[in-house]
N, C-alpha and C positions, 0 to 999 in steps of 0.2 A: 195446160193446168193453169188456172187463174191464181194471182196472189191472195194470200189469206191474211198475212199479218200487215199492220200499218206501215211499217218500214219498207217491206217488199213492194207494197202497192204504191208508195212514194216514188221508189226506184222506177218501177214501171211507167208511172205518170211522166217522170222526168226523161225516160227513153222515148215515149210517145209524142212528147212536146217538142224533143230535139230532132225528131225526124222530119219535121216540117220546117221548109225553108223560110215561109212567110208567117209573120207573127200580127197578131191585131195590135193596134197601138202604135206601131212602128212603121215608118217608111209609107208605103202604099197599103199597109194593112194586108189583108189576104189576097190582094191584087199584086200582079207584077208591074212595076213601074215601067219597063220597057214595053210591055204590051199595051198599057194604058195610052202612051204616045204612039204606039206603033212603030218602033225603032228597034235596032238590035244592040247588043252589047258593043259590037266593034264600030258603030257609028260615029262619026266625028261630033264635037261640041256644036258646030254649025248645023249639021244635019239634025241633031235633037232640037235645037232652037227653032230650026224651020219648021219641024214637025208641030212643035208646041204652038206657033204662031197660028197655023193653020188651023188646028182644032180651037184654039182660044177665040178665033173669028167665028167659028162655027157656032160654039157653045156659050158665047157670050150672053148674059141674060138680056142686055138691051136689044140683041138680035130676035128675040122671041116676044111674042104677043100673048096675053092671057096668063092669069095667075097660076095655072097648073103647068103651063109650058115654061113660064119663068122659072118655078119652083125646081123643075126637072134640069132645067139648063144650069141652074145655081149648082145644084150637086154635081153635075157633070163638069163644069168648069172648076169645082174646087178639086175634083179627082185629077183633071189636068194639071192644074197649078202646082198641086202637091208632088206628082210624078216629076214636073219639070224643076222644081225647087230641088229635089233629091239629086237628080241627074245633071244639073248644071254646074254644080260645084264639085270640084275633081276629088277632094278629099271625101265629101259624102258619097259620091259613086263608088269611090274605091271600097268603102266600108260596106255599101250595099251589094256589090259584086262579091266581097268576101263573105258575106252572109248567104248568099245564093249558092255559093261554092262548098261553105261548111256551115250547113243547117243546124248541126249537133251543139254549136257552140253558142246557145241563144243568151246564156248569161253575158257572156263577151258582147254579143250584138246589143243586148239592152244598155250596157254601159256605154259603149262607142256612140250610140244613138242620141241618148239624153245627155251625154257628155257634150257633144256637138251643138245640141240644142240649147243647153243652158249657158255654156260658157261663151262670153261674149267675144265676138269677132273683131278684134282690135289689133291693129299692127302692133307688134312688140317694140319696133323700132321707135315709134310714135310714143308708146309708153315711156320708154328710156329716155327719149329726148324732153319728154314733157317733165319727168322725174328730175332730171338734171338740171333743168331751167328752174324748176321751183326751189331746189337746194340753193343753186347758186344765188338766186333773188334772196332767199332767207339768209344765206351765209353773208351777203353784201350787205344786208339791212342791219344784221346783228352787229357786224364788225364796225360799222359808223355808229351804231347805238352805244357800243361799248367805248368806242374812242371819244365820242361827245360827252359821255357820262364821266370818262377819265378827266377830260379837261375842265368839265364843270367842278368835279371834285379838287383839281389842282388850283382852281381858282378861289377856292376856300382855304388853301394852305397859306398862311401868311406870307412866308419868304418868296413864294411864287407870285402871290398877289401884288406884294410891293414891288417886285422887279417889273412886273407887267404894267403897273401904273407909272413907273418911272420912265420906261420904254415908251408908252403912250404919250406921256406929256413931252418927252424930248423930241419924238417925232410929229407933236401936235395932232395927235390922232383923236383926242377927245376935244368936244365942242366946249369952248369957254366964253364965246361971245354971249353976253346976257340978253342982247337983242334977239338973236336967233334961238335963245332958249325960252324966250317969253312965250307965253302961251302953251307951254308944255307942263305937264304934272310932273311931281318929284317922282313918280313911279316910272314914267315915260323916260325921263332922263336917266334914272336908275337902270331901265333895261337896256338903253343905249350903251351906256357906259359898260355895261355887263357883257354885251356883244363885241364891243371893241377889244377889251381885256381877254375874251377868249380868242379872238383872231390873233392878239399879240402872242398869246401863249402857244397857238397852233404854229404860227408862221416865223416868228421873231426870237423865240426863246429856245435854246439848247436843252431840252430836259430828257433825261435818260429815260428809256423804256421801262426800266424798273420803278422810277417815280410814278409813270403812267400806269402801273399796274400790269405793264406787259403789253398794253393796247397801242400798239403802232398805228399810224394813220393808214386806213384802208388802201390798196392799190387794185387797179383793174386786172393786173396780172395774178392776183391771188384767187380770182373767182373760180370756181370749179370748172365750169365750161372752157375757160381760157386755158387752163392747166391741162385739161383732156386734149384740146386742140394742139397745144405746143409740146405734148408729151413726146411725140417722135424726134422733135429738135433737141428738148432738154436730154432726152435718152441719148442721143447722138454726142451732145456735149459732154455728158458724164463719161461715156467710153471713152472719148477722146481725151479727157482729163485723167481717166484712171491708166490708159496705155501709156500717155505721156508719164506720169507718176512712177509707173513701173519701170520705164525706160532709164528715166534720168536717176533715180534714187535707189532702185533695185539692182539694176544691171550695170549702169555707167557709175555708180556710186558717189553721185555729185553731194556736195555739201547742201544742206537745207538753207533757202532764203528766209527772210523774216515773215514773209506771207506763209510760207510752208511750216514754219515753226508755230505760228499763231493758230494754223488749222489743226496741228498734232494736239497742242494744249487744249484747245477747244473740244477737240474730240474725247481727249481722256477726261475732260470735265464733265462730259455728257451735257454740255451746253447747247442750247437752241441758237440760232442765228440772232434772235432778239436779246437772249439773255447775254451773249458775248459782246453784242454792240453797246450793252448798258455798261460793260466794264469801263472804267475811265483809262486813259492812255497810260497814266503813272502806273497804275496797278499792272498793266499788260507788259510794261517794260520791267517791271519788278520779277514777272514770270520768266522772261527772257534771260535775266540775270541769274535765276535760280535753276536755269536750263531745264525748264520743266517739259519741253519737247520731248526729252529722253524718258521713256517708259520706266525705267529703273528710278531715275531721279524723282520722276513725278510721284510713283509709289511711295517712295520714302517720304516725300514731303507730304503726302496725303495721310499718311500714318502719322506723321508728327502733327499734323492739323488736328486730327481725330483724338489723339492723346490729350492736346491741350484743350480742347472742348470738353474731354471727358473730366479733366482736372477742374476746369472752371465750373462745372456743372456739380462736381462732388464738393465745391466749396460754397455753392449757391444754397442759402437756406431754403429757400423756396423749392429749389429741386429736392433737398434732403426730406421737406414735409410731404412732397407729393410721394416719393419712395416710401416713406414711412406709412402714409395712408393706404397705398396699394398693398403693402406687406400685410398689415393690420386686418385689412377688409378682404383680401384676396378676391378682388373683383375689379372689373375694367372700370375706369372712370368715365362717366357720361356728363356731358354738358347739356344743359337747357332743360326745359319741363319733362317730367317724368310721365 
């Protein structure tokens, strides 16, 4: 009995199409790739390559004379090349064998076939390596660019510029010999002076990272590639440090040293290494006097600081005007063009 409704007809067409193991437009089309090369499914990769070379020599277009013979040879050579391309690749051969064994899953076969043809065959390890290299290069360039911008900015700050000028003059880094300056324009002399002052700020002046906007001088160990390579080493160091900390202070109950106290204070304050290094020594000593390495005393000190800050803000006329504005308008303040 033949199907009468469109839905039933569609189901019949699907079942009929799925009953064939070979599909037009995929692999070797309606032909069997193994039969095209004259090999079996269990033959080795070397046997398949040997059969292909033998047929390729026979059907190469250059081996035939005449337009009609060449046209026939080209078609045959294309059949052979297509079959070999399918069977020489292990993944493609696996998909092809699966199609022969499961002819009813033709939608899956279409997906696997075109997925392998469209997806570029690039080693994932190479992609990862190139990506990390690009990120590392950009990271290093941006870090240096930010650092130089920070130094240029500091050169415009009067106190830093005056100090740099003083050091440059004391160490005779600035050229003052009029004979040597003869022939140079004022702009050239100015540029040379600026370069000297920048080097003084970078190399001879103790400027906190806070003043530099948090941009410390880049180091090669900060690069992503180096960090990845050193990851096993740094991980081992951290495990050793952590185990030592547990043994000394949790099990043996030893007293904290100055270094350990500073570590705990930095941890409680959620300071980065750069931020902590920017704190002057006098302030750090004050933290020690307040015993801020003890969590309870740190929490008490933090609460007092927050209360003081709120009291100062409450007395600030500017803060009051902002609060009044927010209360009256009942909307979030925005800055910049609307």
